[in-house]
C-alpha positions in Angstrom: 15.6 14.9 22.3 18.6 15.1 24.1 18.7 14.9 28.0 21.3 15.8 30.4 21.7 13.1 33.3 23.4 13.8 36.4 26.0 11.5 37.7 28.3 11.4 40.7 31.5 9.8 41.9 31.7 9.9 45.6 35.1 11.2 47.1 36.2 10.9 50.9 39.3 11.9 52.9 40.8 10.1 55.9 42.9 11.9 58.4 44.6 11.9 62.0 43.6 13.2 65.2 46.5 12.6 67.9 45.1 12.2 71.4 46.5 11.3 74.5 45.2 8.0 76.2 46.0 4.6 77.9 44.9 2.3 75.1 44.1 2.7 71.5 40.7 1.8 72.3 40.3 4.4 74.9 41.7 6.8 71.9 38.9 5.8 69.4 36.2 6.0 71.9 37.4 9.8 73.1 37.6 10.6 69.2 34.2 9.1 68.6 32.7 10.9 71.7 34.2 14.7 70.3 32.9 13.6 66.9 29.1 12.7 68.4 29.3 16.0 70.7 30.1 18.5 67.8 33.7 19.5 69.9 36.3 17.8 67.2 36.1 20.2 64.6 37.3 19.4 60.7 39.9 22.0 61.1 41.5 20.0 63.9 42.2 17.3 61.8 45.6 16.4 59.7 43.7 15.3 56.2 45.1 13.0 53.7 44.6 14.0 49.7 40.9 13.0 48.7 40.4 9.8 47.2 37.5 8.7 44.9 35.4 6.1 46.3 35.5 2.7 44.5 32.5 1.3 42.9 30.8 5.1 43.6 30.2 5.9 40.0 26.1 5.9 39.5 23.5 8.1 38.3 21.9 10.9 40.8 18.3 10.3 39.3 18.5 14.0 38.0 17.5 14.5 34.4 17.3 17.9 32.4 
């Protein structure tokens, strides 16, 4: 009998958001608050090309 086992390899993207602040700590805090409140939209981020996450190749647990 043959089975189809689902596998996954996760990808991630990093990007840049430019903000005016007095310190790097303040800048990180401001961006985190915008993310938490939902006011920073992903379309406002300058995204780098996606990359595969290291060691993320695994089975999902789904079998047909």
